N, C-alpha and C positions, 0 to 999 in steps of 0.2 A: 394457540400454539406457543409453547414456551421454549422449545429447542429448534434451532434452525436446521432444516433438512437440506439446505444448500450451503452450509457454513464453510468457512475456511479450514476448520479443524479437519475436515475430510482430506483436504489436500496435504496437510502436514502429516496426517496419519499414513497416507499412501506413500509419501516421500520417505518417512521413517521406515516403513515396511520394505522399501527398496534400498535401505541402508544409505540414505543421502539426505541432504537438506532440500527444502523446497525453494523454488525461485519465484519471487514476486516482482512483477513489473508494473511501473507507473507511467501514465501519460495523462495530461489534462484533456478533458473532453473538448471537442471543437477545435483541436489542433492536429493538422494545419487547418482543417475545417471539419465539420461534423462527420461527413462521409469518409474523408481521409483518415480521421482519427479512429473510426470504427475499423477501417481496413488495417490500420497500423496495429491496433490492439489484437485483432484476429491473427495477424502475422506473428505477433509475439507469442500467442497461444500455440500456433502451429509449430513454432520453432523451439518451444520448450518451457514457456512460463506456466507455473502451476497455479498461481493466484494473480489476478489482475486488480490493480488499484486505479480507479478512474478519478482524476482530480476534478474538482468543481472550481473553475476559474473565478478568482476573486480580485477585486480592485485594490486591496491593501494587503498583499501577501508578505507580511513582515518576517515570516520564518523561511521564506523561499530565497534561494540564491538567484543570480542573474539569469541562468539558463532557463529555469522553470518560470521565472517571472516573464521572460521574453515570450515563451510559448503561451502562457496564460493570457498575456496582453494581446497577443495575436488572436486568440480565441474570442476575447471580449470585444476586440475591434470588429470582428465579424458578426457580433451580435449573439453569441452563444448564451443560452438561458438554462435554468435548472431543468426544464423539460428536455433540453437537448442532452444534458448529462444523464437523465433517466433513460432516454432513448438509446444512448450509448451503452449504458449498463445492460439494458434488455438485449441488445444485439450481441454483446460479448458473453453474457450469461447463457445465451442460447447455445454456446459451444459446449456447455457443461463445465466450464471453468469457474470456480468461485470468484465472484466479482464484487469488490467493495468500493465504496466512495470515500475519498479522502477530501475533507473540507474544513475550512475555518467555520466557526460556529455561527457567525452572523447570518450567512445565507440560509441556514437551516431554520433559524428563528424567524427570519422574514417569510420563509415559505410556509411555516407552521410545523412544529415539531412532530405532532402525531400524523399530520398529512404527509410529511416527508417520509416518515417511517412506513406508512401505508403504501405510498407510491413506490418507494424503493423495493419493498417486499413484492409488490405486484409486478415490478419489472424483473424480478428474479434475482435481485441483489442479495448479497450475503451479509452485508453489514456496513458499518461506518467507522472510519478512523477520524478522530477529532484531535488534531495536534495542539490546539490552543485551549482545550477544555480538559480539566481534571475531574475525576469522578466525584470529588467532594464539592465541586462548584457547579455541578450539572444535575439539577433535580428532575428534569423533564425527560432527557433522553433515555436513561435506563428503563423507565416504565414503558416508554413508547417502543423501544427496541424489544423488550420482553414480550410485549403484546403482539408484536409482529414477527417474532422469531429471528431477530437480527443479531449479528455479532456486534459486540461493543469493544472497540480496540482503542486503548489509551497508550500514552507514551511514557517511558521511563528514560532517564538520562544519567550520565555520569555524576551529575550534581544531586541526584535524588537520594534522600536519606533512606536507610533500610526501612523505616516506618512508612515512608511514602511509597516505596516499591511494594511493600506488603499490601497497602491500601489499594494501589493501582492494579496489581495482579488479581486481587480478590474481586475487583469490579469488572475485569475483562472477560469476554467470551470470544472464542475463536483463536486469538493469539494476542500477545503483548508486543508492542513495537518498541524496541530498544534503539534509541537514536544515540549513537555512540560518538558523535562528533559535536562538540560545543559550537554553536553558531548556526548560520543558515545552511540550507541544503546545497549540494554541488558535488560533482565528481572530483575525486582526489587521486593524486599519484600514489599515495601510500595509505594503507588502512590504519585505523587508530589503535594505539596501545591501550586505550580506555575500554575498547569493546569487550575483550575477554573477561576482565574483572566485572564489568556491568552485567554480562550474561550470567556469570557465576552467581552474583548476588541475587539476580532475578530468579534464577532456577532454584536457589536455596529458599527463597520466599515461597515459591510455588510448591516446593516439596513440603514445607511446613504446613501449608494449607491443605495438603493431601488431595490436590486435584491436578489434572494433566493438561497444562496450558503450554502451547508452543511459544517460543521466543524467536521473533524475527528481528534481524538487525539491519538498520539502514545507516550507512556511513560513507556514502560517496563511492561505492564500488563501481568500477568502470570496465573491468575485463575479467576473463576466466580465472587468471591466477589469483586475483584479489577475492573473487567469489569462492575459490577453493579454500583460501585461508580462513575466511569468515565461516564457511560451512563446516570447518573442523570443530567449531565449538557452538554454533547456533543451529536452531531448527530450520531457520529460513534466512535467505539473503534477499534483501529488498533493494531494488535498483530503480532510480528515477531519472536523475539528470543525464546519465549516459544515454538512455533511450531517447530523451528529448533532444539531446545534441545530435544524435544520428539523423533526426528529421530536420533540425535547424540547418545542418550542413548541406542540405539539398532543398533549398527554398522553392525552386522552380521546377522540381522534378520529383513528384511523389513516388514514381516507380523506383527511382534510384534510392530514395529515402527508405522505401520498404525493403529493398535489397540490403541496405546497410543495417537496418533494424533486425532483419532476419539473421545476418551474419553475427551481429553482436549478441543476439539472444542465444544462438547456438553455442557461441563461445562461453557465455555465462552458464548455460545449462550443462555444458561439459564440465565446467569448473565445479559446480555443486555436486556433480556425480564423482568427480575425481577425489574429492575429500573423503 
């Protein structure tokens, strides 16, 4: 199998046909615990997420801000393992929503690259986002992903040269992740003025390559108004820290956390449609 039958491109195509951007939501697996995390991600699907990103908690999350670090540490303290991540993917993918794993590269290497690709595909996963690995530094994942029909999602940033953007988009399948805020992850009060130009440069590179690749933007979106702004120029709006915060704010009441998560998702889903 060389093309994913469960890939994220289907979600972006459907959103485009509806005249809107797609909404992608992130939570780390095992937060607040494995079962609660699955319930949370399913609630996000029901409330309007088109793509789900399941984080693989890691002990050295150098690119994550304090909100996601706190959630990942909570999952690690509870003993979450890669097998729990895959179990979470399987449960969410069963809803029919394309589900990808977002992870630092070290846990994949430790697990075994081809084994990880095989087990992710078997769980119904759509692919992998690798924020700390670039296509030219990653000889093993492209072959494993191709062998198992998985999306390959790499990142571009405002600091990326046009040459690096071209190299990255050529290597992606599913979508390309435009991280439009320099620094660690986290919800922000305003969107970045760097996002629009980055998306324009990325789309220009994709057009020159004559292939149809969606551009999803992650830059700390935390409400529907911000989502609408980003959706006006991007194919997808990626939200992480705001979802995590909705659960962190209700540490002893999962039901209240799920209600907050649903309310936030509905607001964001309305935002991507408004644009």
